[in-house]
Backbone as a ProteinNet text record, in pm:
[ID]
protein_1_A
[PRIMARY]
MLAAIRRVQTWAERRLPALTRYKRTEPLPIVLHRRRVYIVPTAFGAAFTVLLLIMLVGALNYTNNAALMLTCLLGSATSASMLIAFRSLDGLKLTGIRQGQAIAGEPMAITLVFSGSGHAHLSVHADMNDQAEAFTVEAHGETLVSLQLDTHRRGWRPMPRIKLWSNWPLGLFHAWSWIHPDQSVLVWPHPETGGPPPVMPGDASQQQRLHQGEDIAALRAYRAGDPQRHIAWKHSARHDNLLVKDFEQPEAQEEWHLDWRQLAQLSPESRIERLARWLGEAETVGRPTSLWLPTEDISLGHGRSHYSHCMNALARMP
[TERTIARY]
6457.6	6588.8	6669.8	6605.6	6673.5	6711.7	6622	6652.7	6775	6785.9	6901.6	7029.6	7023.1	7141.5	7183.8	7085.8	7118.8	7182.2	7133.1	7192.3	7336.9	7362	7499.1	7588.5	7537	7615	7643.9	7543.5	7563.8	7668.2	7661.6	7760.3	7899.7	7910.6	8040.8	8099.3	8015.2	8065.3	8110.8	8048.1	8085.8	8207.9	8212.8	8321.1	8440.6	8413.2	8519.3	8517.3	8549.1	8537.7	8629.4	8744.2	8836.4	8778.8	8702.2	8646.6	8531.4	8466.9	8353.8	8386.8	8513.7	8554.6	8506.4	8497.4	8457.6	8316	8235.3	8098.3	8092	8202	8201.5	8299.7	8258.6	8348.9	8443.8	8559.4	8662.5	8712.7	8738.6	8796.8	8943.8	8990.6	9132.2	9214.3	9339.9	9411	9374.7	9384.5	9358.4	9491.2	9527.1	9656.2	9630.6	9702.1	9693.3	9792.4	9744.6	9831.4	9807.2	9875.4	9875.4	9737.8	9649.5	9515.9	9422.5	9468.6	9383.9	9430.6	9548.7	9604.6	9582.3	9518.6	9491.9	9578.1	9614.3	9703.6	9667.9	9661.2	9633.9	9723.4	9749.4	9828	9748.8	9817.6	9756.5	9748	9684	9678.4	9819.1	9902.4	10041.7	10113.3	10087	10149.9	10107.6	9977.6	9931	9996	10005.9	10070.6	10218.8	10281.5	10423.3	10443.5	10350.9	10359.7	10347.9	10254.1	10240.1	10369.2	10429	10555.5	10665.7	10671.2	10771.5	10750.5	10624.3	10596.5	10641.8	10617.3	10661.6	10814.2	10879.8	11027.1	11079	11010.1	11053.9	11040.8	10927.8	10908.4	11012.5	11038.9	11137.9	11277.2	11314.4	11448.5	11467.6	11362.4	11374.3	11373.3	11297.1	11286.1	11418.4	11484	11609	11732.7	11710.4	11820.3	11916.8	11859.2	11936.7	11953.9	12072.1	12095.7	12086.5	12133.9	12127.8	11982.6	11899	11756.8	11689.6	11727	11670.1	11709.4	11836.4	11880.9	11807.1	11789.3	11716	11573.3	11509.6	11372	11364.9	11461.6	11462.4	11485.8	11574.4	11598.9	11474	11405.4	11282	11173.5	11166.8	11070.7	11099.8	11230.4	11266.9	11229.6	11250.8	11212.4	11061.9	10986.5	10840.5	10798.3	10857.8	10824.3	10861.2	10977.2	11017.9	10923.6	10874.9	10780.5	10651.5	10605.3	10484.8	10506.1	10621.5	10650.7	10661.3	10726	10742.4	10606.5	10519.1	10385.4	10308	10320.5	10253.6	10309.5	10443.8	10506.1	10478.4	10438.3	10403	10283.3	10195	10076.1	10087.1	10158.7	10166.3	10230.1	10159	10209.6	10172.1	10112.1	10069.3	9956.6	9959.1	9864.2	9799.5	9665.4	9592	9570.9	9635.5	9633.5	9539.5	9500.9	9415.3	9350.9	9240.8	9169.4	9141.4	9187.8	9166.2	9071.1	8969.8	8872	8890.5	8854.8	8852.4	8714.9	8681	8552.3	8485.2	8359.8	8288.8	8140.2	8076.9	7932	7869.5	7751.6	7683.8	7677.2	7715.4	7720	7858.8	7952.8	8089.5	8179.8	8286.7	8378.1	8453.4	8476.3	8548.8	8687	8787.8	8923.8	8941	8982.2	9006.7	9154.5	9218.1	9359	9369.7	9425.6	9447.8	9591.6	9609	9741.7	9783.5	9886.1	9938.2	10075.6	10101.5	10233.5	10286.1	10419.4	10482.4	10527.9	10560.1	10611.1	10764.3	10823.8	10969.5	11031.3	10951.2	11005.4	10925.9	10981.5	10917.2	10799.1	10696.9	10579.3	10580.7	10619	10643.2	10526.2	10499.2	10400.9	10266.1	10211.7	10079.2	9976.7	9860.2	9753.1	9633.5	9570.7	9447.9	9334	9231.9	9115.5	8995.3	8927.1	8805.9	8713.3	8595.5	8494.3	8550.8	8608.1	8655.7	8771.3	8843.6	8964.4	9077	9198.1	9312.5	9428.4	9507.4	9625.7	9737.4	9852.4	9967.4	10054	10114	10198.8	10298.5	10397.1	10501	10519.6	10536	10559.4	10693.7	10782.1	10912.6	10900.2	11001.9	11002	10989.1	10889.7	10859.5	10830.1	10792.5	10761.5	10611.8	10575.7	10435	10413	10299.3	10265.5	10120.8	10096.3	9961.7	9912.4	9793.4	9732.9	9603.4	9592.5	9475.3	9381.1	9252.8	9148	9028.7	8938.3	8817.2	8696.4	8618.5	8498	8375.1	8288.6	8167.7	8069	7996.9	7896.9	7764.4	7655.8	7523.1	7429.7	7445.3	7357.4	7437.4	7381.6	7450.7	7449	7532.8	7534.9	7654.6	7645.3	7755.4	7755.3	7870.2	7887.3	7983.9	7935.3	8026.3	8133.8	8249.7	8358	8326.6	8351.9	8328.7	8442.8	8424.3	8532.4	8649	8767.6	8889.1	8966.8	9004.6	9083.5	9230.2	9315.7	9460.3	9518.6	9596.6	9649.2	9786.8	9856	9988.8	10020.1	10080.4	10131.8	10284.6	10344.7	10489.9	10552.7	10667.6	10750.2	10738.8	10694.9	10697.7	10559.6	10455.1	10320.1	10271.3	10338	10298	10186.1	10177.9	10077.8	10006.3	9879.3	9795.7	9760.1	9815.7	9786.6	9693.6	9591.3	9495.6	9437.1	9375.2	9303.5	9201.8	9091.7	8985.1	8991.1	8970.8	8955.6	8830.3	8761.2	8637.8	8640.6	8695.7	8710.3	8574.9	8567	8446.6	8455.9	8440.7	8454.8	8366.3	8313.5	8229.1	8286.9	8256.1	8299.2	8175.9	8191.5	8079	8071.4	7955	7932.1	7845.7	7887.8	7813.6	7687	7584.1	7462.2	7485.1	7409.9	7418.5	7333.3	7390.4	7311.2	7211	7103.1	7004.8	7066.7	7014.4	7073.8	7041.1	6934.1	6896.7	6788.6	6773.5	6673.3	6698.9	6612.5	6626.1	6738	6790.9	6889.4	6819.9	6893.8	6830.1	6782.9	6671.9	6615.9	6662.9	6735.7	6788.6	6726.5	6711.5	6660.3	6753.1	6693	6772.8	6862.1	6824.9	6906.9	6906.6	7021.9	7034.5	7141.1	7135.2	7234.7	7372	7470.7	7608.2	7656.1	7719	7768.3	7918.6	7969	8112.2	8164.7	8282.2	8345.7	8490.1	8543.9	8677.7	8780.2	8875.6	8990.1	9093	9204	9313	9276.2	9243.4	9209.7	9289.7	9224.6	9294.4	9239.7	9115.4	9054.1	9060.6	9108.1	9116.5	8976.5	8945.6	8814.4	8820.2	8924.8	8933.1	9075.5	9097.6	9222.6	9193.6	9279.3	9262	9395.4	9389.6	9510.9	9600.4	9729.7	9828.8	9817.7	9828.5	9829.8	9958.3	10006.4	10130.8	10114.7	10212.7	10208.4	10163.1	10108.9	10068.6	10192.4	10190.6	10307.8	10332.1	10457.4	10493	10444.8	10433	10389.9	10246	10168.5	10029.4	10015.7	10124.4	10117.1	10095	9996.6	9968.8	10053.3	10173.6	10268.2	10220	10161.2	10115.5	10005.2	9911.4	9803.7	9853.5	9948.8	10000.5	10073.9	10133.5	10207.4	10116.6	9987.4	9892.6	9823.3	9865.4	9805.1	9914.6	9871.8	9968.5	10010.9	9935.9	9969.4	9970.4	10027	10034.5	9897.8	9869.9	9747.3	9783.2	9698.8	9721.5	9605.3	9637.6	9533.5	9462.3	9331.9	9252.5	9184.4	9162.2	9110	8980.6	8903.9	8778.9	8778.3	8703.4	8690.7	8555.3	8488.9	8357.6	8365.4	8256.7	8245.6	8243.1	8261.3	8264.3	8136.8	8152.3	8038.9	7939.7	7811.9	7710.2	7702.5	7659.3	7651.6	7522.3	7532.4	7415.1	7391.8	7274.6	7235.8	7133	7180.8	7096.9	7028.7	6898	6818.8	6727.9	6737	6652.3	6504.6	6467.5	6326.9	6264.8	6344.9	6290.4	6248.7	6274	6238.8	6132.3	6038.2	5936.9	5849.6	5841.4	5756.2	5816.7	5942.8	6011.5	6021.8	6041.3	6065.9	6204.4	6230.3	6362.5	6479.7	6470	6579.8	6595.9	6482.1	6489.7	6552.4	6522.6	6586.7	6738.5	6781.3	6924.9	6991.4	6928.3	6985.9	6994.7	6893	6896.6	7001.5	7010.1	7113	7252.5	7267.9	7397	7432.2	7333.3	7360.1	7398.8	7327.6	7361.1	7500.8	7535.4	7669.6	7776.8	7750	7845.2	7860.8	7749.1	7756.5	7831	7805.9	7876.3	8025.1	8061.4	8202.3	8272.7	8203.9	8265.1	8307.2	8224.6	8254	8314.6	8334.6	8393.2	8299.1	8169.7	8071.3	8061.1	8065.9	8048.3	7907	7896.2	7766.8	7759.2	7636.8	7607.7	7497.4	7484.2	7388.3	7322.3	7188.1	7113	7042.4	7065.9	7001.9	6940.2	6842.1	6784.2	6886.9	6994.4	7095	7218.8	7235.4	7358.7	7337.7	7400.8	7397.5	7541.3	7570.8	7706.8	7714.5	7805.9	7817.9	7878.1	7882.9	7927	8074	8103.1	8240	8250.9	8371.4	8393.9	8522.6	8548.7	8667.6	8632.5	8733.6	8711.1	8677.3	8742	8713.9	8572.1	8525.5	8388.1	8287.7	8316.5	8229	8222.5	8337	8339.5	8260	8272	8197.3	8047.3	8002.1	7858.9	7810.3	7888	7846.7	7845.3	7939.4	7938.1	7813.1	7773.2	7652	7528.7	7522.1	7409.1	7411.1	7529.2	7539.2	7493.9	7512.8	7474.5	7327.8	7255	7113.7	7036.6	6946	6869.3	6770.8
11730	11665.7	11685.9	11658.4	11675.5	11821.2	11912.9	12055.4	12094.3	12038.7	12068.9	12016.2	11895.4	11838.1	11924	11971.3	12056.5	12187.4	12242.2	12366.4	12344.1	12230.3	12198.9	12181.8	12112.4	12094.9	12228.4	12314.7	12447.3	12527.4	12520.8	12591.4	12534.5	12400.4	12337.3	12374.1	12378.4	12414.3	12559.3	12644.4	12785.6	12810.7	12746.2	12770.4	12677.2	12554.8	12455	12396.9	12474.6	12425.8	12307.7	12301.4	12190.8	12056.8	12056.8	11931.2	11881.8	11968.6	11927.7	11936.8	11940.2	11953.4	11835.1	11715.7	11597.2	11607.4	11699.8	11713.4	11785	11846.9	11922.9	11860	11851.6	11802.7	11914.5	11874.6	11970.5	11939.3	12041	12016.6	11977.2	11905.6	11869.3	11988.5	11999.7	11912.1	11944.7	11842.4	11857	11843.3	11945.8	11948.9	11940.5	11851.2	11840.5	11937.9	12015.5	12108.6	12092.5	12174.3	12154.6	12171.9	12248.5	12266.6	12149.2	12057.7	11944.8	11812.6	11809.4	11684.1	11678.3	11571.2	11550.4	11436.1	11440.5	11339.8	11314.5	11185.7	11143.3	11024.1	10998.6	10879.4	10752.2	10650.1	10519.2	10454	10336.7	10264.4	10228.5	10187.4	10157.5	10284.4	10396.7	10522.3	10569	10551.9	10590.8	10504.2	10373.3	10284.3	10318.7	10353.6	10389.9	10520.4	10612.8	10738.3	10713.4	10624.9	10589.7	10525.8	10441	10377.4	10482.1	10581.4	10686.3	10765.8	10793.4	10864.9	10784.3	10652.4	10566.1	10565.9	10557.4	10560.3	10693.8	10803.4	10934.9	10946.1	10900.8	10906.4	10820	10701.1	10613.1	10671.9	10731.2	10788.4	10906.1	10990.6	11104.3	11058.6	10956.8	10910.5	10851.7	10777.1	10712	10791.3	10907.7	10993.8	10914.7	10845.4	10761.3	10837.8	10892.4	10973.7	10893	10769.1	10685.3	10659.6	10625.9	10602.9	10731.4	10843.5	10971.4	11004.9	10975.9	11002	10912.2	10784.5	10693.2	10740.4	10785.9	10835.7	10957	11047.8	11167.3	11130.2	11032.7	10990.5	10928.1	10842.9	10782	10887.6	10986.7	11094.6	11176.5	11200.6	11272.6	11192.6	11060.2	10975.6	10978.3	10985	10992.4	11123.1	11233.4	11362.7	11364.1	11307.7	11301.3	11213.6	11105.3	11018	11092	11177	11254.9	11349.5	11413.7	11506.1	11432.3	11316.2	11239.7	11190.5	11145.3	11100.8	11215.6	11334.7	11451.2	11484.1	11480.6	11514.8	11411.3	11290.4	11189.5	11232.5	11312.9	11359.4	11505.3	11585.1	11728.2	11752.3	11823	11852.7	11750.7	11638.2	11538.4	11594.7	11564.4	11624.3	11516.4	11519.1	11434.7	11516.2	11475.6	11554.7	11500.6	11374.1	11318.7	11188.7	11155.8	11029.6	10968.9	10846.5	10776	10659.6	10649.1	10543.5	10433.8	10311.6	10201.4	10190.7	10073.2	10048.3	9932.6	9950.5	9847.4	9856	9739.7	9729.5	9740	9796.7	9813.6	9681.1	9683.3	9563.4	9504.2	9546.7	9498.9	9608.2	9569.8	9672.2	9741.4	9870.6	9950.5	9984.8	9967.7	10002.7	10153.9	10210.3	10353.9	10374.7	10463.6	10495.3	10638.1	10653.6	10784.7	10826.2	10947.4	10999.4	11096.9	11057.8	11141.6	11194.8	11318.4	11377	11427.8	11428.9	11466.5	11611	11658.2	11794.1	11789.3	11876.2	11881.7	11770.3	11686.3	11574.2	11448.5	11334.4	11206.7	11183.7	11116	11078.9	10926.1	10877.4	10734.9	10667.6	10543.9	10457.9	10527.6	10578.2	10639.9	10535	10536.9	10444.2	10522.7	10470	10528.1	10430	10472.8	10389.9	10441.4	10349.9	10385	10265.2	10282.6	10176	10044.9	10050.5	9932.4	9861	9928.9	9872.6	9973.5	9922.5	10008.8	9969.5	10068.2	10046.5	10136.3	10076.5	10151.6	10195.8	10313.4	10364.8	10463.9	10496.3	10593.1	10687.8	10815.3	10916.1	10981.1	10974.7	11037	11189	11259.1	11405	11448.9	11532.2	11582.4	11468	11353.3	11239.5	11220.9	11110.8	11079.6	10930.9	10894.9	10756.1	10730.3	10613.9	10571.7	10469.5	10489.4	10400.2	10345.8	10212.9	10148.4	10098	10131.7	10086.8	10040.4	9968.2	9918.2	9995.4	10047.6	10123.2	10039.5	10019	9941.4	10022.6	9952.3	10016.3	9942.8	10017.5	9958.3	9986.8	10099.7	10134.6	10211.1	10215.6	10285.2	10436.4	10506.4	10651	10701.3	10825.5	10889.6	10847.8	10801.1	10755.9	10851.2	10930.3	11023	10947.2	11006.6	10947.5	10959.5	10854.9	10862.7	10934.7	10954.5	11010.1	10911.5	10965.2	10884.5	10930	10834.3	10865.5	10834.7	10931.6	10913.7	10915.7	10815.2	10807.7	10742.3	10762.3	10704.5	10689.7	10577.8	10554.1	10551.4	10593	10591.7	10690.9	10660.2	10540.9	10431.9	10466.8	10371.3	10323.1	10374.2	10335.1	10397.6	10504.1	10570.2	10671.7	10727.2	10829	10794.9	10831.4	10807.9	10942.9	10971.5	11096.2	11064.1	11147.9	11120.1	11249.7	11234.7	11345.2	11287.1	11360.3	11318.3	11402.9	11338.3	11411.2	11359.8	11449.3	11413.9	11480.5	11413.3	11476	11505.8	11621.7	11661	11604.2	11472.6	11404.6	11280.4	11247.7	11129.9	11041.4	10913	10817.1	10760.4	10718.6	10672.1	10520.1	10468.4	10324.2	10278.3	10172.5	10120.5	10047	10043.9	9969.8	9819.7	9749.2	9603.1	9546.7	9464	9408.5	9304.7	9289.7	9187.6	9049.8	8953.7	8819.8	8738.9	8769.5	8695.1	8766.2	8730.1	8795.2	8768.9	8821.1	8795.9	8880.1	8836.6	8919.4	9033.2	9134.2	9243.5	9197.6	9250.7	9218.5	9324.9	9279.9	9371.7	9342.1	9442.1	9418.4	9325.3	9220.1	9125.6	9040.5	9021.2	8941.1	8796.5	8739.9	8602.3	8533.3	8402.5	8326.3	8341.8	8341	8361	8237.8	8257.6	8148	8137.7	8020.5	7995.6	7985.4	8034.6	8019.2	7974.8	7894.9	7841.9	7943.7	7971.3	8052.7	8039.1	8100.7	8083.2	8146.2	8059.6	8104	8026.2	7986.4	7913.8	7772.9	7746.6	7615.5	7533.2	7409.4	7320.9	7280.7	7301.7	7265.2	7135.6	7117.3	6999.2	6988	6880.4	6860.7	6869.2	6934.7	6948.1	6922.2	6909.1	6883.2	7005.6	6979.2	7086.2	7169.7	7300.5	7392.3	7473.8	7509.8	7586.7	7716.2	7742.4	7863	7839.1	7720	7690.4	7681.9	7740.3	7733.4	7590.7	7557	7421	7386.1	7486.7	7455.8	7408.1	7427.7	7381.5	7241.5	7183	7049.1	6946.7	6858.9	6751.6	6630.8	6623.2	6519.8	6379.5	6360.2	6225.6	6176.9	6263.3	6223.6	6208.5	6292.6	6283.6	6152.8	6096.4	5971.1	5855.6	5866.4	5760.2	5785.3	5889.3	5922.1	5943.1	5949.7	5966.1	6111	6205.5	6347.2	6415.1	6535.5	6611.3	6667.1	6664.9	6722.7	6842.7	6944	7068.7	7092.1	7140.9	7174.7	7302	7292	7410.9	7455.9	7584.5	7642.7	7715.8	7732.5	7807.4	7919	8020	8134.4	8197.9	8249.3	8309.3	8429.3	8447	8568.2	8689.2	8804.8	8927.4	8942	8987.2	9001.6	9104.9	9072.3	9167.7	9280.9	9393	9511.2	9511.2	9557.5	9575.5	9726	9770.3	9909.9	9912.5	9941	9938.4	10073.4	10067.3	10190.7	10188.8	10292.9	10309.7	10305.3	10360.4	10373.1	10238.5	10137.5	10006.7	9925.6	9977.7	9906.9	9984	10041.2	10125.8	10048.8	9915.9	9836.8	9815.2	9849.2	9828.5	9959	9947.5	10064.6	10120.4	10245.5	10302.3	10220.4	10173.3	10095	9961.3	9899.8	9773.3	9794	9907.1	9937.1	9946.4	10016.4	10033.7	9899.4	9813	9682.3	9595.8	9601.4	9520.2	9572.2	9702.1	9757.5	9725.4	9726.4	9691.2	9545.4	9457.8	9316.5	9300.4	9365.5	9356	9410.4	9519.3	9574	9477	9410.8	9313.1	9193.7	9146.2	9033.9	9072	9192.6	9237.5	9254.6	9304.4	9322.2	9188	9085.4	8953.7	8894.3	8911	8850.5	8950.2	9075.2	9174.5	9226	9229.8	9273.8	9426.9	9490.7	9637.2	9676.5	9782	9827.8	9979.4	10026.4	10168.4	10177.4	10293.5	10308.9	10445.9	10442.3	10568.1	10580	10692.1	10723.7	10862.8	10892.7	11027.4	11137	11101.4	11201.1	11197.4	11092.7	11078.8	10979.6	11007.4	10918.4	10876.7	10748.4	10696.9	10618.4	10655.4	10592.4	10452.9	10384.7	10245.9	10234.7	10132.7	10108.6	9976.6	9940.7	9818.4	9834.4	9739.8	9748.2	9795.7	9788.3	9820.5	9966.8	10056.1	10198.3	10233	10170	10194.3	10139	10022.1	9963.4	10052.9	10104.8	10194	10321.2	10375.5	10496	10471.6	10357.9	10326.3	10302.2	10228.2	10201	10329.2	10418.3	10546.8	10626.1	10621.8	10693.5	10634.3	10500.5	10438.4	10473.7	10477.1	10508.3	10650.1	10742.7	10882.5	10910.4	10810.6	10832.4	10872.2	10969	11010.8	10904
13914	13924.7	13796.7	13682	13554.3	13530.7	13572.9	13556.2	13639.2	13759.9	13844.3	13782.2	13723.8	13658.9	13540.8	13462.9	13348.2	13393.4	13504.6	13555.2	13598.6	13662.3	13703.6	13581.2	13476.4	13354.9	13287.7	13283.7	13223.8	13299.9	13432.8	13514.6	13492	13482.1	13462.3	13327.1	13224.4	13092.3	13087.2	13166.8	13166.7	13253.9	13371.2	13465.8	13446.4	13403.4	13390	13248.9	13149	13011.1	12981.5	13046.9	13018.8	13062.1	13172.8	13223	13137.9	13061.4	12978.8	12831	12797.6	12658.9	12574.9	12633.3	12559.3	12505.3	12555	12507.5	12373.5	12330.8	12207.1	12108.8	11983.7	11880.4	11838.7	11786.6	11748.7	11608.4	11527.9	11394.9	11408.4	11307.9	11303.4	11255	11298	11392.7	11537.5	11623.1	11765.6	11838.8	11914.5	11984.7	12134.9	12201	12345.8	12408.9	12503.9	12575.6	12725.3	12804.6	12949.9	13012	12949.6	13005.4	12973.9	12890.9	12851.2	12908.6	12966.1	13017.4	13167.8	13213.5	13355.4	13405.5	13532.6	13587.5	13732.9	13768.9	13907	13938.2	14064.9	14100.2	14071.5	14029.4	14016.2	14154.1	14162.4	14289.4	14336.6	14241.9	14276.7	14322	14254.8	14292.1	14430.4	14464	14597.1	14705.2	14680.6	14777.4	14791.3	14680.8	14685.4	14764	14750.5	14826.1	14976	15013.7	15155.7	15207.3	15123.8	15163.3	15183.9	15096.8	15112	15241.1	15274.7	15400.2	15521.3	15517.1	15627.9	15637.2	15520.6	15520.8	15573.7	15537	15583.5	15734.8	15788.9	15933.7	16005.7	15952.9	16015.2	16010.4	15893.1	15881.3	15975.9	15988.7	16081	16226.6	16256.9	16394.5	16443.3	16354	16394	16350.2	16293.1	16247.4	16159	16063.6	15971.7	15840	15821.6	15702.5	15573.1	15577	15456.5	15415.4	15513.3	15483.2	15436.7	15494.7	15453.7	15310.2	15275.6	15139	15040.1	15075.6	14987.6	14967.4	15076.6	15065.6	14973.6	14986.8	14901	14755.1	14731.8	14594	14532	14607.8	14556.7	14536.2	14624.4	14606.8	14482.1	14455.9	14334	14209.7	14213.9	14100.4	14079.6	14189.8	14178	14111.7	14152	14090.4	13942.9	13909.9	13769.4	13688.6	13750	13681.9	13647.6	13737.8	13710.3	13593.5	13587	13477.9	13344.8	13345.6	13221.8	13171.1	13262.2	13221.5	13157	13213.1	13155	13017	13002.3	12874.9	12767.8	12805.2	12705.1	12621.4	12680.5	12608.6	12565.8	12640.9	12611.2	12474.6	12386.4	12252.8	12147.4	12187.7	12090	12004.3	11874.1	11781	11693.1	11685.1	11591.3	11464	11355.6	11232	11125.8	11133.3	11029.2	11071.1	11001.9	11023.6	10885.9	10866.1	10739.6	10763.2	10681.2	10698.4	10595	10636	10543	10477.1	10432.7	10369.6	10441.5	10476.5	10551.5	10521.5	10519.7	10505.7	10644	10651.9	10780.3	10854.9	10981.5	11063.1	11076.5	10990.2	10997	11056.1	11125.7	11178.3	11066	11084.5	10985.6	11039.9	10957	10996.4	10992	11103.4	11114.8	11146.9	11074.6	11097.9	11148.2	11268.7	11328.2	11301	11252.8	11219.7	11330	11407.3	11515.7	11475.8	11511.4	11490.2	11623.4	11637.5	11763.5	11764.2	11880.5	11898.2	11905	11984.8	11992.6	12072.9	12139.7	12216.2	12182.4	12216.6	12186.9	12281.4	12230.8	12310.2	12321.5	12438.1	12456.8	12527.2	12484.8	12550.7	12571.1	12461.6	12464.8	12421.2	12484.3	12449.7	12397.7	12293.9	12238.8	12263.3	12338.4	12369	12291.4	12221	12148.4	12149.1	12208.4	12210.1	12265.5	12384.7	12456.5	12386.8	12303.6	12244.6	12261	12276.1	12303.3	12213.3	12176.3	12093.7	12146.2	12176	12225.1	12107.9	12120.4	12013.1	12071.3	11990.2	12023.9	11906.1	11936.2	11832.2	11860.1	11763.6	11778.8	11767.9	11812.6	11803.9	11658.7	11631.8	11497.4	11399.6	11452.3	11366.6	11349.7	11284.6	11257.8	11276.9	11335	11362.5	11323.8	11265.3	11228.1	11329.2	11380.6	11479.7	11421.2	11414.5	11354.9	11463.6	11449.3	11539.7	11458.1	11523	11458.5	11510	11417.4	11451.9	11420.3	11519.9	11496.8	11412.5	11325.3	11239	11255.7	11249.3	11267.6	11150.4	11087.7	10976.6	10872.5	10752.4	10644	10668.1	10593.2	10600.8	10679.5	10719.1	10790.2	10937	10983	11120.9	11190.7	11289.9	11359.6	11436.8	11443.3	11521	11669.5	11747.2	11891.9	11962.9	12094.7	12175.4	12181.5	12188.5	12197.6	12319.9	12404.1	12522.9	12494.9	12519.3	12509.8	12650.4	12685.2	12820.8	12821.1	12933.6	12949.7	13097.8	13133.4	13268.5	13270.3	13160.4	13147.8	13247.3	13310.7	13284.4	13390.4	13513.1	13624.8	13665.4	13602.2	13640.3	13767.9	13812.5	13936.9	13914.8	13793.2	13763.3	13632.9	13630.2	13512.8	13451.6	13334	13261.9	13145.8	13126.7	13019.6	12966	12847.3	12784.1	12688.4	12666.7	12575.1	12448.4	12334.3	12208.2	12139.2	12072.5	12001.8	11864.3	11762.8	11631.2	11567.3	11505.9	11432.1	11290.9	11281.2	11153.4	11153.3	11036.3	11019.4	10909.6	10918	10815.7	10747.8	10623.2	10543.2	10547.2	10586.6	10598.9	10482.1	10414.5	10299.8	10345	10261.4	10296.9	10292.6	10373.8	10376.1	10262.5	10174.4	10063.8	10113.2	10039.7	10075.2	10058.6	10132.8	10133.8	10010.1	9943.1	9823.4	9746.5	9621.3	9539.2	9392.7	9306.6	9163.4	9103	8987.4	8916.6	8845.2	8804.7	8730.6	8593.6	8550	8418.7	8320.6	8218.8	8119.1	7983.5	7898.5	7762.5	7687.4	7626.3	7550.5	7636.8	7762.7	7854	7808.9	7792.6	7745.1	7827.2	7825.7	7901.6	7839.4	7922	7876.4	7803.2	7689.2	7608.2	7625.9	7588	7592.5	7449.9	7424.5	7294.9	7317.8	7227	7241.2	7194.5	7279.2	7242.1	7352.4	7333.4	7429	7562.6	7657.1	7790.4	7892	8001.7	8107.1	8128.8	8089.4	8111.8	7983.2	7995.8	7878.6	7835.9	7705.6	7652.5	7572.5	7492.9	7406.6	7353	7280.5	7209.2	7060.5	6986.9	6841.5	6773.9	6643.3	6566.3	6566	6559.9	6560.8	6434	6448.6	6335.5	6341.5	6227.7	6221.9	6299.7	6383.9	6465	6607.7	6638.9	6776.3	6865.6	6984.9	7073.3	7120.4	7135.6	7175	7315.6	7402.2	7539.7	7545.8	7436.8	7434.3	7375.9	7330.5	7271.7	7382.7	7362.7	7459.1	7421.2	7475.7	7433.5	7467.6	7584.5	7623	7531.9	7497	7407.3	7264.1	7225.5	7087.9	7065.1	7174.1	7159.7	7119.7	7147.1	7112.7	6979.3	6907.4	6778.2	6674.1	6549.6	6441	6422	6475.3	6458.3	6593.9	6594.4	6719.4	6756.3	6887.2	6940.2	7027.5	7021.8	7094.1	7189.1	7309.2	7406.6	7362.7	7353.9	7323.6	7453	7462.7	7585.7	7557.9	7663.8	7652.8	7756.6	7724.6	7813.7	7789	7892.3	7871.1	7777.6	7703.9	7624.2	7716.1	7659	7737.4	7820	7942.3	8032.2	7977.4	7990	7950.4	8051.4	8005.2	8089.6	8169.5	8293.5	8378.6	8398.2	8355.5	8374.9	8488.5	8608	8727.5	8744.3	8768.3	8771.5	8894.1	8974.3	9092.8	9056.1	8941.4	8901.3	8866.9	8836.6	8802.2	8924.8	9044.3	9168.1	9244.6	9173	9236	9333.3	9318.5	9406.2	9544.1	9563.3	9690.6	9768.2	9898.6	9982.6	9951.9	9988.8	9959	10013.9	10139.2	10195.5	10124	10085.1	10012.1	9875.2	9812.7	9684.3	9701.1	9805.9	9829	9854.5	9933.7	9963.4	9838.4	9751.8	9629.9	9532.6	9517	9429.2	9482.4	9613.6	9672.4	9641.8	9647	9615.7	9469.6	9381	9238.9	9210.6	9275.3	9256.4	9304.9	9418.6	9469.4	9376.5	9321.4	9228.6	9101.1	9050.7	8931.4	8957.4	9074.8	9108.8	9119.2	9168.4	9184.1	9051.2	8948.2	8817.5	8719.4	8763.1	8674	8568.1	8597.8	8499.7	8498	8383.2	8377	8419.6	8498.2	8547.6	8541.3	8531.3	8550	8655.4	8717	8825.9	8815.3	8813.7	8815	8949.3	9017.5	9144.3	9134.6	9218.1	9215.3	9243.4	9313.9	9350.6	9262.7	9182.1	9104.5	8991.9	8878.7	8762.7	8732.8	8758.6	8744	8614.6	8529.9	8398.8	8410.4	8297.5	8291.6	8332.1	8410.1	8453.1	8526	8564.5	8641.2	8719.5	8806.3	8891	9031.2	9117.1	9258.5	9279.2	9207.4	9226.1	9182.2	9074	9028.6	9129.8	9184.6	9286.7	9410.3	9453.3	9569.4	9542.1	9421	9384.8	9394.7	9342.8	9346.2	9488.8	9568.1	9705.2	9789.2	9764.6	9835.1	9800.6	9673.9	9633.4	9702.6	9712.7	9782.6	9930.5	9990.8	10133.4	10162.4	10068.7	10090	10059.9	10013.9	9981.9	10107.9	10098.5	10216.6	10262.1
[MASK]
++++++++++++++++++++++++++++++++++++++++++++++++++++++++++++++++++++++++++++++++++++++++++++++++++++++++++++++++++++++++++++++++++++++++++++++++++++++++++++++++++++++++++++++++++++++++++++++++++++++++++++++++++++++++++++++++++++++++++++++++++++++++++++++++++++++++++++++++++++++++++++++++++++++++++++++++++++++++++++++

């Protein structure tokens, strides 16, 4: 049975390549043309066609020219509707795919970049993984369409098939086409839920020192040069001299040098999850970090771009 199905599939791919195009990925840009756009009547369109046939038979039977003219006009509108539905997709081009950032298990924002041909593409829908987004592309214009891509594990996630369809303008015909971009997006590893902090040489508890920060630490006597906005007027009124608000701020964050080799007791995936957690904790407090991996050595840095660089390196680990 399976062998017969495979033979039928092989024959279909050889004889009817357009019908099995969705089985093959395609590099960008992907352009829809007349051999890729399929169109069938909708349920409403089929019922409307039956109604037109009944009107035609009645008009001819009773020799009613007015009814015959109305039937012909509605038939012409139906034919025009089919052409417009086809032109909504014909010439549409997918030129790019932009990915967001997501941890495994969370949805990832995907942006599809569509460009138009010499005419406008109205009321087009993009379906991906049971979600749909309607959009319009002006003639020679560009439109961004945002969708959510489900993620299950870290690493490269291939893009799924995307259905583009339109029932414009009257809903009488359903035109559609499948595209399958040959592109993958990178999913970050999921950090472990809890665990010990990294052990660093000379690791000590963070101390506080008084200096101009944001949190009030104490009140002290006024010194020449102190800004007036720091004077505590209400407290100074109860004393013989002026009092000034003093502030405290944490000392500079200590550096974390994260090393794959220091977690030899864990499995490779557990190492990745723990390093991901440490990177997230360091990013939260703005702590400078470096990361050594068998595939990449990332120097000391901080900020969102440095965090993204490190997480991308962990996601690409074999």
